[in-house]
Residue frames as qw, qx, qy, qz and C-alpha x, y, z in Angstrom:
[[0.594, -0.804, 0.010, 0.005, 68.84, 61.68, 105.89],
 [0.425, 0.680, -0.501, 0.326, 72.49, 62.72, 106.61],
 [0.837, -0.342, -0.360, 0.230, 74.34, 60.56, 109.05],
 [0.292, -0.922, 0.218, -0.134, 76.02, 62.54, 111.90],
 [0.742, 0.339, -0.472, 0.334, 79.78, 61.82, 112.09],
 [0.653, -0.752, -0.057, -0.067, 80.79, 61.21, 115.71],
 [0.827, -0.110, -0.006, 0.552, 84.56, 60.67, 115.14],
 [0.074, -0.947, -0.030, 0.312, 86.12, 64.02, 115.94],
 [0.396, -0.451, 0.527, 0.602, 89.43, 63.29, 114.06],
 [0.378, 0.392, 0.710, 0.447, 87.49, 62.50, 110.89],
 [0.064, 0.915, 0.390, -0.079, 85.52, 65.70, 111.38],
 [0.270, -0.807, 0.201, 0.485, 88.67, 67.74, 111.61],
 [0.489, -0.098, 0.675, 0.543, 89.95, 66.20, 108.47],
 [0.283, 0.670, 0.643, 0.239, 86.88, 67.35, 106.71],
 [0.082, -0.960, -0.166, 0.210, 87.42, 70.89, 107.90],
 [0.573, -0.404, 0.286, 0.654, 91.12, 71.19, 106.91],
 [0.413, 0.407, 0.507, 0.638, 90.52, 72.18, 103.21],
 [0.068, -0.882, -0.380, -0.271, 88.20, 75.04, 104.38],
 [0.513, -0.777, 0.038, 0.363, 90.66, 76.20, 107.03],
 [0.597, -0.143, 0.368, 0.698, 93.45, 76.24, 104.45],
 [0.259, 0.606, 0.494, 0.567, 91.40, 78.21, 101.98],
 [0.247, -0.937, -0.244, -0.036, 90.44, 80.77, 104.52],
 [0.570, -0.630, 0.178, 0.497, 94.05, 81.31, 105.67],
 [0.496, 0.097, 0.471, 0.723, 95.35, 81.56, 102.11],
 [0.084, 0.810, 0.452, 0.363, 92.60, 84.15, 101.30],
 [0.417, -0.883, -0.090, 0.196, 93.57, 86.19, 104.33],
 [0.601, -0.389, 0.314, 0.624, 97.27, 86.16, 103.22],
 [0.418, 0.413, 0.509, 0.628, 96.48, 87.21, 99.71],
 [0.067, -0.919, -0.333, -0.199, 94.34, 90.16, 100.87],
 [0.516, -0.780, 0.044, 0.350, 97.24, 91.36, 103.15],
 [0.513, -0.290, 0.456, 0.667, 99.82, 91.52, 100.21],
 [0.485, 0.779, 0.387, 0.091, 97.83, 93.61, 97.68],
 [0.502, -0.029, 0.174, 0.847, 100.35, 95.59, 95.57],
 [0.100, 0.685, 0.220, -0.688, 99.46, 99.36, 95.43],
 [0.641, 0.707, 0.298, 0.035, 98.27, 100.68, 92.07],
 [0.611, 0.200, 0.166, 0.748, 100.95, 101.89, 89.60],
 [0.153, -0.716, -0.176, 0.657, 101.69, 105.58, 90.34],
 [0.435, 0.496, 0.424, 0.620, 100.85, 107.87, 87.47],
 [0.256, -0.848, -0.313, 0.343, 101.41, 111.52, 88.38],
 [0.347, 0.772, 0.075, 0.527, 102.87, 114.95, 88.10],
 [0.428, -0.301, -0.293, 0.800, 105.13, 117.32, 89.84],
 [0.029, 0.784, 0.457, 0.419, 102.91, 120.42, 90.24],
 [0.474, -0.447, -0.305, 0.695, 104.96, 122.71, 92.38],
 [0.114, 0.070, 0.208, 0.969, 104.32, 125.67, 90.09],
 [0.128, -0.557, -0.746, -0.343, 100.55, 125.30, 90.37],
 [0.252, -0.745, -0.476, 0.393, 99.78, 127.53, 93.42],
 [0.194, -0.533, 0.112, 0.816, 101.74, 130.43, 91.92],
 [0.071, 0.193, 0.698, 0.686, 100.28, 129.95, 88.49],
 [0.176, -0.689, -0.690, -0.136, 96.79, 130.33, 90.03],
 [0.335, -0.681, -0.253, 0.600, 97.99, 133.23, 92.17],
 [0.167, -0.327, 0.338, 0.867, 99.11, 135.09, 89.06],
 [0.521, 0.449, 0.140, -0.713, 95.80, 134.51, 87.31],
 [0.176, 0.263, -0.822, -0.474, 96.59, 131.76, 84.98],
 [0.755, 0.108, 0.250, -0.596, 93.42, 129.81, 83.84],
 [0.202, -0.182, 0.947, 0.171, 93.11, 126.15, 82.95],
 [0.684, 0.255, -0.076, -0.679, 90.65, 124.84, 80.44],
 [0.689, 0.071, 0.721, 0.016, 89.45, 121.39, 79.34],
 [0.278, -0.023, 0.680, 0.678, 89.38, 120.54, 75.74],
 [0.082, 0.691, 0.697, 0.170, 85.79, 121.85, 75.58],
 [0.196, 0.540, 0.019, 0.818, 87.01, 125.19, 76.50],
 [0.529, -0.763, -0.203, -0.311, 85.39, 125.25, 79.94],
 [0.068, -0.717, 0.515, -0.465, 87.41, 126.35, 82.99],
 [0.912, -0.247, -0.326, -0.039, 88.57, 123.41, 85.26],
 [0.568, -0.736, 0.369, 0.006, 90.75, 122.82, 88.20],
 [0.392, 0.655, -0.636, -0.111, 94.23, 121.71, 86.97],
 [0.277, -0.253, 0.900, -0.221, 94.41, 118.81, 89.33],
 [0.726, 0.302, 0.508, -0.352, 91.08, 117.55, 87.99],
 [0.616, 0.687, -0.276, -0.269, 92.34, 117.94, 84.48],
 [0.111, 0.526, -0.842, 0.046, 95.29, 115.72, 85.40],
 [0.464, -0.038, 0.807, -0.365, 93.14, 113.22, 87.18],
 [0.733, 0.496, 0.129, -0.447, 90.77, 113.08, 84.15],
 [0.568, 0.643, -0.494, -0.138, 93.85, 111.91, 82.19],
 [0.915, -0.011, -0.400, 0.053, 94.63, 108.98, 84.49],
 [0.275, 0.472, -0.573, 0.611, 96.90, 110.60, 87.01],
 [0.727, -0.561, -0.383, -0.098, 96.56, 109.42, 90.67],
 [0.693, -0.430, -0.168, 0.554, 99.61, 111.07, 92.34],
 [0.225, 0.944, -0.033, 0.240, 101.32, 114.35, 92.80],
 [0.742, -0.090, -0.214, 0.628, 104.92, 115.25, 93.57],
 [0.104, -0.967, -0.125, -0.197, 105.56, 118.49, 95.54],
 [0.596, 0.324, -0.325, 0.659, 108.91, 120.20, 96.07],
 [0.418, -0.885, -0.205, 0.013, 109.71, 121.97, 99.27],
 [0.467, 0.513, -0.268, 0.669, 112.32, 124.64, 99.91],
 [0.459, -0.256, -0.557, 0.643, 113.62, 125.88, 103.24],
 [0.026, -0.686, -0.298, 0.663, 113.10, 129.60, 103.07],
 [0.446, 0.407, 0.534, 0.592, 112.12, 130.47, 99.45],
 [0.049, 0.243, 0.025, -0.968, 111.42, 133.99, 98.05],
 [0.468, 0.533, 0.548, -0.444, 108.36, 135.00, 96.34],
 [0.083, 0.406, -0.585, -0.697, 109.65, 134.97, 92.74],
 [0.769, 0.201, -0.011, -0.607, 106.95, 133.73, 90.31],
 [0.882, 0.293, -0.344, -0.137, 108.89, 130.87, 88.80],
 [0.584, 0.309, -0.622, 0.421, 111.87, 130.38, 91.25],
 [0.191, -0.316, 0.506, -0.779, 110.23, 131.00, 94.58],
 [0.792, -0.221, -0.064, -0.565, 107.26, 129.68, 96.63],
 [0.812, 0.085, -0.576, 0.035, 107.28, 125.99, 97.60],
 [0.186, -0.489, 0.588, -0.617, 107.53, 126.87, 101.35],
 [0.061, -0.050, -0.964, 0.254, 106.68, 124.20, 103.86],
 [0.356, 0.371, 0.499, -0.698, 103.28, 125.96, 104.55],
 [0.504, 0.451, -0.292, -0.677, 102.50, 126.18, 100.76],
 [0.299, 0.208, -0.915, -0.171, 103.47, 122.55, 100.26],
 [0.123, 0.177, 0.880, -0.422, 101.20, 121.37, 103.10],
 [0.475, 0.451, 0.246, -0.714, 98.22, 123.27, 101.62],
 [0.495, 0.412, -0.578, -0.502, 98.89, 121.85, 98.17],
 [0.149, 0.123, -0.980, 0.056, 99.20, 118.29, 99.69],
 [0.278, 0.254, 0.694, -0.614, 95.95, 118.65, 101.50],
 [0.522, 0.484, -0.046, -0.701, 94.16, 119.78, 98.35],
 [0.409, 0.352, -0.785, -0.303, 95.57, 116.94, 96.25],
 [0.002, -0.032, 0.966, -0.257, 94.68, 114.33, 98.84],
 [0.456, 0.336, 0.463, -0.682, 91.09, 115.54, 99.02],
 [0.647, 0.470, -0.265, -0.539, 90.89, 114.70, 95.29],
 [0.980, -0.023, 0.173, -0.091, 92.15, 111.24, 95.99],
 [0.575, 0.692, -0.403, 0.172, 95.77, 111.80, 94.89],
 [0.866, -0.327, -0.116, 0.361, 98.70, 110.01, 96.48],
 [0.032, -0.989, 0.140, -0.039, 101.47, 112.29, 97.68],
 [0.807, 0.103, -0.117, 0.570, 105.32, 112.56, 97.07],
 [0.211, -0.969, 0.051, 0.122, 107.41, 115.12, 98.95],
 [0.777, 0.378, -0.052, 0.501, 110.62, 116.17, 97.34],
 [0.486, -0.813, 0.012, 0.320, 113.11, 117.78, 99.75],
 [0.606, 0.719, -0.082, 0.331, 115.66, 119.99, 97.92],
 [0.666, -0.514, -0.139, 0.523, 117.47, 121.14, 101.07],
 [0.358, 0.118, 0.203, 0.904, 117.87, 124.56, 99.51],
 [0.160, 0.531, 0.347, -0.756, 115.99, 127.86, 99.26],
 [0.572, 0.577, -0.157, -0.562, 115.55, 127.35, 95.52],
 [0.889, 0.343, -0.263, -0.152, 116.34, 124.88, 92.69],
 [0.441, -0.555, 0.702, 0.068, 118.76, 122.02, 93.56],
 [0.905, 0.406, 0.013, -0.124, 119.89, 119.86, 90.64],
 [0.903, 0.013, 0.047, 0.426, 123.22, 118.42, 89.29],
 [0.456, 0.565, -0.016, 0.687, 124.57, 121.84, 88.49],
 [0.061, -0.501, 0.343, -0.792, 123.78, 123.49, 91.89],
 [0.647, -0.464, -0.604, 0.024, 123.19, 122.23, 95.32],
 [0.100, 0.491, -0.295, 0.813, 123.27, 125.38, 97.48],
 [0.292, -0.302, -0.765, 0.489, 122.72, 125.32, 101.12],
 [0.169, -0.854, -0.449, -0.200, 119.81, 127.33, 102.53],
 [0.154, 0.719, -0.232, 0.637, 120.98, 130.74, 103.67],
 [0.612, -0.662, 0.175, -0.395, 120.06, 130.01, 107.24],
 [0.961, -0.221, 0.123, 0.112, 122.44, 127.02, 107.15],
 [0.582, 0.765, -0.191, 0.200, 125.34, 128.61, 105.32],
 [0.137, 0.703, -0.569, 0.404, 127.68, 128.92, 108.22],
 [0.878, -0.336, 0.173, -0.292, 126.70, 125.74, 110.01],
 [0.160, -0.490, 0.855, 0.051, 129.27, 123.05, 110.84],
 [0.433, 0.068, -0.819, -0.369, 128.83, 119.60, 109.40],
 [0.108, -0.217, -0.883, 0.401, 127.38, 118.42, 112.75],
 [0.284, 0.385, 0.276, -0.834, 124.83, 121.25, 112.54],
 [0.463, 0.249, -0.485, -0.699, 123.98, 120.39, 108.98],
 [0.280, -0.114, -0.952, -0.046, 123.11, 116.81, 110.03],
 [0.034, 0.405, 0.659, -0.633, 120.72, 118.32, 112.62],
 [0.283, 0.358, -0.136, -0.879, 119.42, 120.67, 110.02],
 [0.397, 0.039, -0.767, -0.503, 118.45, 117.94, 107.56],
 [0.228, -0.283, -0.916, 0.171, 116.76, 115.88, 110.31],
 [0.059, 0.442, 0.498, -0.744, 114.85, 118.71, 111.87],
 [0.303, 0.304, -0.283, -0.858, 113.70, 120.20, 108.51],
 [0.340, -0.015, -0.880, -0.330, 112.64, 116.80, 107.21],
 [0.155, -0.314, -0.869, 0.349, 110.89, 115.95, 110.43],
 [0.145, 0.407, 0.339, -0.836, 109.11, 119.36, 110.85],
 [0.393, 0.214, -0.418, -0.791, 107.66, 119.39, 107.33],
 [0.422, -0.116, -0.876, -0.205, 106.41, 115.87, 107.61],
 [0.117, -0.303, -0.737, 0.593, 105.02, 116.66, 110.97],
 [0.292, 0.285, 0.018, -0.913, 103.04, 119.65, 109.57],
 [0.468, 0.072, -0.639, -0.606, 101.76, 117.36, 106.91],
 [0.321, -0.183, -0.915, 0.161, 100.74, 114.69, 109.49],
 [0.046, 0.324, 0.485, -0.811, 99.01, 117.41, 111.57],
 [0.455, 0.306, -0.151, -0.822, 96.95, 118.18, 108.45],
 [0.811, 0.134, 0.509, -0.254, 96.07, 114.42, 108.14],
 [0.718, 0.633, -0.262, -0.127, 98.41, 113.84, 105.19],
 [0.641, -0.489, 0.556, 0.203, 101.05, 111.12, 105.28],
 [0.403, 0.642, -0.498, -0.421, 103.07, 111.07, 102.06],
 [0.993, 0.024, 0.111, -0.044, 103.57, 107.68, 100.41],
 [0.801, 0.239, -0.030, 0.548, 107.10, 108.72, 99.25],
 [0.196, -0.953, 0.076, 0.218, 109.67, 111.19, 100.36],
 [0.743, 0.530, -0.097, 0.397, 112.67, 112.20, 98.33],
 [0.568, -0.711, 0.072, 0.408, 115.78, 112.94, 100.30],
 [0.216, -0.499, 0.441, 0.714, 117.59, 115.46, 97.87],
 [0.654, 0.665, 0.254, -0.256, 116.77, 116.30, 94.26],
 [0.748, 0.619, -0.123, 0.207, 118.96, 115.01, 91.39],
 [0.421, -0.845, 0.331, -0.011, 122.05, 114.40, 93.47],
 [0.931, 0.250, -0.118, 0.237, 124.67, 112.64, 91.30],
 [0.389, 0.536, -0.360, 0.657, 127.21, 115.20, 92.63],
 [0.348, -0.249, -0.670, 0.607, 125.72, 115.16, 96.17],
 [0.184, -0.833, -0.387, -0.349, 123.79, 117.85, 98.04],
 [0.458, -0.885, -0.027, 0.081, 124.39, 120.71, 100.53],
 [0.736, 0.405, -0.111, 0.531, 127.73, 121.60, 98.87],
 [0.481, 0.515, -0.708, -0.053, 130.57, 121.44, 99.72],
 [0.406, -0.377, 0.753, -0.355, 130.15, 119.31, 102.76],
 [0.767, 0.143, 0.544, -0.308, 127.78, 116.87, 101.02],
 [0.493, 0.614, -0.466, -0.404, 129.57, 116.48, 97.72],
 [0.989, 0.111, -0.066, -0.065, 130.11, 112.91, 96.34],
 [0.520, 0.583, -0.505, 0.367, 133.81, 113.54, 96.64],
 [0.068, -0.272, 0.753, -0.595, 133.19, 113.05, 100.28],
 [0.593, -0.209, -0.604, -0.489, 130.61, 110.35, 100.07],
 [0.390, -0.253, -0.762, 0.451, 130.87, 109.30, 103.84],
 [0.046, 0.220, 0.336, -0.915, 129.52, 112.70, 104.71],
 [0.463, 0.002, -0.444, -0.767, 126.84, 112.59, 101.94],
 [0.480, -0.187, -0.855, -0.064, 125.81, 109.19, 103.30],
 [0.203, -0.270, -0.647, 0.684, 125.37, 110.70, 106.79],
 [0.235, 0.173, 0.014, -0.956, 123.25, 113.53, 105.51],
 [0.535, -0.049, -0.635, -0.556, 121.06, 111.24, 103.42],
 [0.465, -0.232, -0.839, 0.159, 120.54, 108.97, 106.52],
 [0.006, 0.181, 0.435, -0.882, 119.42, 111.94, 108.58],
 [0.476, 0.099, -0.209, -0.848, 116.60, 112.49, 106.18],
 [0.561, -0.094, -0.793, -0.219, 115.77, 108.73, 106.04],
 [0.272, -0.174, -0.790, 0.521, 115.65, 108.57, 109.90],
 [0.185, 0.176, 0.256, -0.933, 113.43, 111.69, 110.18],
 [0.542, 0.059, -0.506, -0.669, 111.10, 110.34, 107.58],
 [0.578, -0.164, -0.799, -0.026, 110.76, 106.89, 109.25],
 [0.128, -0.145, -0.679, 0.708, 110.30, 108.55, 112.65],
 [0.458, 0.107, 0.002, -0.882, 107.06, 110.17, 111.26],
 [0.878, 0.129, 0.211, -0.410, 105.90, 106.92, 109.69],
 [0.457, -0.361, 0.766, 0.273, 108.04, 103.72, 108.87],
 [0.653, 0.460, 0.601, 0.035, 105.71, 102.91, 105.98],
 [0.374, 0.881, -0.066, -0.282, 106.78, 105.98, 103.94],
 [0.882, 0.175, 0.204, 0.387, 109.25, 105.05, 101.21],
 [0.222, -0.816, 0.229, 0.483, 112.44, 107.05, 101.02],
 [0.745, 0.627, 0.149, 0.175, 113.72, 107.83, 97.47],
 [0.412, -0.558, 0.340, 0.635, 117.26, 108.66, 96.39],
 [0.582, 0.741, 0.321, -0.098, 117.24, 110.45, 92.99],
 [0.397, -0.341, 0.467, 0.713, 119.63, 110.89, 90.13],
 [0.493, 0.660, -0.118, -0.554, 119.27, 112.52, 86.69],
 [0.383, 0.507, -0.688, -0.350, 119.99, 110.75, 83.34],
 [0.794, -0.144, 0.471, -0.356, 118.01, 107.64, 83.96],
 [0.883, 0.455, -0.099, -0.052, 119.37, 106.07, 80.79],
 [0.285, 0.716, -0.581, 0.263, 123.02, 106.38, 82.11],
 [0.924, -0.282, -0.257, -0.011, 123.67, 103.03, 83.80],
 [0.645, 0.234, -0.383, 0.619, 127.36, 103.92, 84.48],
 [0.099, -0.494, 0.260, -0.824, 126.37, 106.97, 86.54],
 [0.742, -0.444, -0.041, -0.501, 123.75, 105.12, 88.48],
 [0.918, -0.077, -0.344, 0.180, 126.03, 102.12, 89.18],
 [0.421, 0.361, -0.397, 0.732, 128.92, 104.37, 90.43],
 [0.313, -0.486, 0.194, -0.793, 126.63, 106.33, 92.73],
 [0.816, -0.366, 0.001, -0.448, 124.74, 103.34, 94.25],
 [0.810, 0.087, -0.441, 0.376, 127.92, 101.19, 94.59],
 [0.195, 0.344, -0.429, 0.812, 129.16, 104.13, 96.86],
 [0.590, -0.416, 0.054, -0.690, 125.74, 104.34, 98.62],
 [0.935, -0.153, -0.304, -0.100, 126.13, 100.65, 99.36],
 [0.619, 0.212, -0.458, 0.602, 129.76, 100.96, 100.57],
 [0.077, 0.236, -0.398, 0.883, 128.80, 103.82, 102.96],
 [0.115, -0.373, -0.886, 0.249, 125.56, 102.23, 104.08],
 [0.283, -0.018, -0.045, -0.958, 122.98, 104.80, 102.84],
 [0.249, 0.310, 0.858, -0.325, 119.53, 103.97, 103.90],
 [0.398, 0.276, -0.220, -0.847, 116.78, 104.15, 101.25],
 [0.642, 0.212, 0.675, -0.293, 113.85, 102.21, 99.78],
 [0.636, 0.682, 0.361, 0.014, 113.54, 103.39, 96.13],
 [0.421, -0.198, 0.366, 0.806, 115.87, 104.54, 93.36],
 [0.326, 0.797, 0.325, -0.390, 114.41, 107.57, 91.62],
 [0.546, 0.128, 0.498, 0.662, 115.18, 108.41, 87.92],
 [0.293, 0.708, 0.038, -0.642, 114.86, 111.52, 85.84],
 [0.583, 0.152, 0.665, 0.441, 114.44, 110.82, 82.15],
 [0.247, 0.851, 0.066, -0.458, 114.79, 113.71, 79.67],
 [0.745, 0.244, 0.420, 0.458, 116.00, 112.68, 76.27],
 [0.212, 0.943, 0.121, 0.228, 115.70, 116.48, 75.19],
 [0.331, -0.906, 0.247, 0.093, 118.49, 117.49, 77.53],
 [0.566, -0.377, 0.626, 0.381, 121.03, 115.07, 76.01],
 [0.338, 0.564, -0.358, -0.663, 119.88, 115.95, 72.52],
 [0.014, 0.089, -0.961, -0.261, 118.48, 112.63, 71.64],
 [0.632, -0.178, -0.275, -0.702, 115.10, 111.23, 70.86],
 [0.700, -0.327, 0.474, -0.423, 113.42, 108.83, 73.20],
 [0.955, 0.245, -0.034, -0.162, 113.76, 106.05, 70.66],
 [0.571, 0.564, -0.504, 0.319, 117.51, 106.18, 70.94],
 [0.025, 0.434, -0.660, 0.612, 117.56, 105.92, 74.80],
 [0.750, -0.294, 0.073, -0.588, 114.43, 104.08, 75.97],
 [0.919, 0.023, -0.389, 0.060, 116.22, 100.66, 75.89],
 [0.398, 0.361, -0.524, 0.661, 118.91, 102.12, 77.97],
 [0.440, -0.375, 0.297, -0.760, 116.34, 103.38, 80.56],
 [0.909, -0.134, -0.165, -0.360, 114.72, 99.95, 80.53],
 [0.753, 0.231, -0.515, 0.339, 118.07, 98.26, 81.07],
 [0.128, 0.389, -0.481, 0.775, 119.00, 100.57, 83.92],
 [0.646, -0.359, 0.099, -0.666, 115.68, 100.15, 85.70],
 [0.958, -0.092, -0.244, -0.119, 116.06, 96.43, 85.72],
 [0.613, 0.341, -0.478, 0.528, 119.81, 96.52, 86.58],
 [0.154, -0.486, 0.415, -0.753, 119.17, 98.70, 89.62],
 [0.827, -0.295, 0.031, -0.478, 116.57, 96.20, 90.94],
 [0.967, 0.008, -0.233, 0.102, 118.69, 93.12, 90.48],
 [0.515, 0.390, -0.447, 0.619, 122.03, 94.78, 91.57],
 [0.014, -0.302, 0.470, -0.829, 120.67, 96.62, 94.75],
 [0.194, -0.342, -0.906, 0.157, 117.36, 94.93, 95.57],
 [0.096, 0.354, 0.319, -0.874, 115.48, 98.21, 95.64],
 [0.405, 0.718, 0.565, -0.029, 112.22, 99.39, 93.93],
 [0.304, -0.032, 0.338, 0.890, 112.52, 101.94, 91.08],
 [0.194, 0.796, 0.523, -0.234, 110.50, 104.87, 89.94],
 [0.368, 0.351, 0.230, 0.830, 110.72, 107.55, 87.23],
 [0.199, -0.670, -0.472, 0.538, 110.13, 110.63, 89.34],
 [0.164, 0.711, -0.080, -0.679, 110.68, 113.07, 86.53],
 [0.493, 0.213, 0.702, 0.468, 109.97, 112.81, 82.80],
 [0.276, 0.756, 0.218, -0.552, 109.12, 115.24, 80.13],
 [0.553, 0.273, 0.557, 0.556, 109.04, 115.98, 76.36],
 [0.106, -0.036, 0.202, 0.973, 108.79, 118.97, 74.11],
 [0.327, 0.503, 0.560, -0.571, 105.49, 120.72, 74.25],
 [0.403, 0.571, -0.270, -0.662, 105.68, 121.56, 70.58],
 [0.387, 0.246, -0.844, -0.279, 105.91, 117.79, 69.73],
 [0.663, -0.225, 0.363, -0.615, 102.83, 116.37, 71.46],
 [0.949, 0.136, -0.190, -0.211, 102.75, 113.10, 69.48],
 [0.542, 0.457, -0.608, 0.357, 106.45, 112.48, 70.17],
 [0.175, -0.382, 0.598, -0.683, 105.88, 113.25, 73.89],
 [0.849, -0.071, 0.079, -0.517, 102.87, 110.89, 73.91],
 [0.894, 0.242, -0.375, 0.027, 105.08, 108.12, 72.58],
 [0.281, 0.474, -0.620, 0.557, 107.85, 108.94, 74.99],
 [0.482, -0.320, 0.487, -0.654, 105.43, 108.62, 77.99],
 [0.932, 0.033, -0.070, -0.354, 103.82, 105.43, 76.62],
 [0.794, 0.329, -0.475, 0.189, 107.16, 103.79, 76.25],
 [0.039, 0.439, -0.618, 0.651, 108.49, 105.05, 79.68],
 [0.699, -0.232, 0.322, -0.594, 105.36, 103.77, 81.48],
 [0.944, 0.162, -0.241, -0.158, 105.74, 100.33, 79.64],
 [0.544, 0.443, -0.591, 0.398, 109.41, 100.16, 80.64],
 [0.193, -0.360, 0.601, -0.687, 108.63, 100.83, 84.33],
 [0.824, -0.069, 0.167, -0.538, 105.67, 98.44, 84.37],
 [0.878, 0.274, -0.387, -0.064, 107.76, 95.69, 82.85],
 [0.040, 0.560, -0.708, 0.429, 110.18, 95.66, 85.77],
 [0.555, -0.125, -0.821, -0.051, 109.76, 92.23, 87.39],
 [0.450, -0.364, -0.720, 0.383, 107.79, 91.57, 90.64],
 [0.146, -0.894, -0.371, -0.205, 106.10, 94.99, 90.71],
 [0.582, -0.429, -0.097, 0.684, 109.36, 96.65, 91.64],
 [0.169, 0.248, 0.292, 0.908, 108.57, 99.46, 89.09],
 [0.035, -0.469, -0.639, 0.609, 106.47, 101.85, 91.12],
 [0.270, 0.846, 0.427, -0.169, 105.34, 104.61, 88.70],
 [0.454, 0.302, 0.270, 0.793, 106.01, 107.49, 86.43],
 [0.131, -0.787, -0.346, 0.494, 105.77, 111.22, 87.25],
 [0.456, 0.634, 0.241, 0.576, 105.72, 114.04, 84.64],
 [0.410, -0.333, -0.229, 0.818, 107.54, 117.15, 85.65],
 [0.115, 0.499, 0.148, -0.846, 105.32, 120.26, 85.63],
 [0.293, 0.364, 0.769, 0.437, 102.95, 119.11, 82.74],
 [0.033, 0.875, 0.482, -0.031, 100.65, 122.08, 83.62],
 [0.373, -0.639, 0.073, 0.669, 103.63, 124.54, 83.61],
 [0.594, 0.714, 0.342, 0.143, 102.69, 126.13, 80.25],
 [0.608, 0.122, 0.127, 0.775, 105.54, 127.79, 78.36],
 [0.029, 0.731, 0.232, 0.641, 103.50, 131.07, 78.11],
 [0.497, -0.843, -0.040, -0.202, 103.67, 131.37, 81.83],
 [0.804, -0.519, 0.192, 0.218, 106.93, 129.63, 82.81],
 [0.216, 0.806, -0.488, -0.256, 109.15, 129.81, 79.81],
 [0.477, -0.275, 0.835, 0.000, 109.64, 126.04, 80.17],
 [0.508, 0.353, -0.488, -0.616, 109.39, 124.14, 76.87],
 [0.305, 0.069, -0.947, -0.072, 108.94, 120.67, 78.26],
 [0.454, 0.086, 0.561, -0.687, 105.41, 121.08, 79.77],
 [0.098, 0.230, 0.907, 0.339, 102.46, 119.25, 78.24],
 [0.164, 0.731, 0.512, -0.420, 100.08, 122.24, 77.99],
 [0.438, 0.534, 0.464, 0.554, 99.01, 124.23, 75.05],
 [0.147, 0.082, -0.030, 0.985, 99.12, 128.06, 74.53],
 [0.389, -0.419, -0.375, -0.730, 95.41, 128.18, 74.85],
 [0.412, -0.396, 0.505, -0.647, 95.38, 126.95, 78.46],
 [0.939, 0.001, -0.020, -0.342, 94.36, 123.26, 77.52],
 [0.674, -0.403, 0.613, 0.085, 96.19, 120.08, 78.22],
 [0.293, 0.501, -0.687, -0.438, 98.18, 118.51, 75.43],
 [0.909, 0.102, -0.213, -0.344, 97.10, 115.30, 73.91],
 [0.387, 0.456, -0.751, 0.282, 100.51, 113.95, 75.10],
 [0.292, -0.298, 0.654, -0.631, 99.03, 113.42, 78.61],
 [0.863, 0.034, -0.086, -0.497, 96.52, 110.86, 77.23],
 [0.564, 0.350, -0.741, 0.102, 99.34, 108.37, 77.57],
 [0.139, -0.208, 0.732, -0.633, 98.62, 108.26, 81.25],
 [0.695, 0.103, 0.234, -0.672, 94.92, 107.47, 80.58],
 [0.814, 0.306, -0.327, -0.371, 95.55, 104.70, 78.11],
 [0.559, 0.278, -0.754, 0.204, 97.75, 102.50, 80.27]]
């Protein structure tokens, strides 16, 4: 027979370990780290399909391109959005409406979503950051309002379609700034104000969305330090530092630059206290084994960043086959099938 304990203080002492275990378990559940993002920028996909391009699995059977990417371990997509794009096959599309439709489709397949604002009617990158035609004659004050309203409206449309992106990029590859000439880095104070309008518009939709500021040449620590020192000085608001990593464009093999990328990832975290993510990477479609190795090492480098501060890796237009796009850094074969290079996402 068990003796009933009548002393209430003694009874509470017996309960304490159970109460502590319960609270600890609850706390651990609340701080689960999201899965490592493995994904692709697929902005070309709607127009590829519209022009009749067919995607095939390795067995030769037709298959949805997003499913092919998902089958290879990808769980995220990145979608660029332009203000008033034309209908050119390779340098148009990506309107807000098309972006929303693509985001809905990807989310239904269980994909996480990144929205990449170029703040242009077409490509924005280190060589060109042209204002949208509708904003060309606007004052700087008007440009601030333009960035806010465009960002807010696109995200509002997404939210109305029951899509809330996990990440939002304010500008695309902006080592020289954006919305030239007003937003050039030579006037960083103005650039900071433009970036902060994008940040505020994003957080007004949902404060949990992570805002990314993105530079090219992810292996170039000097470039990143200069830019983000300025960003700190002028109080730019952001959550994540985004990297492009393309050894091909600097005429080097990944084996010559991967240690520099790894160093830069870690340096950005320790120096600025931000999370990091490779939002663009790619290798030559004619060298699938080399590209597989490039991806394997890039994923390893990001995963190795301490305290889960390395969020993920995105391939830029893996499905954008050269036969359709003329782009030689896709990961797709001439027969419409994915390259073995993409198996790097599946194996890690």
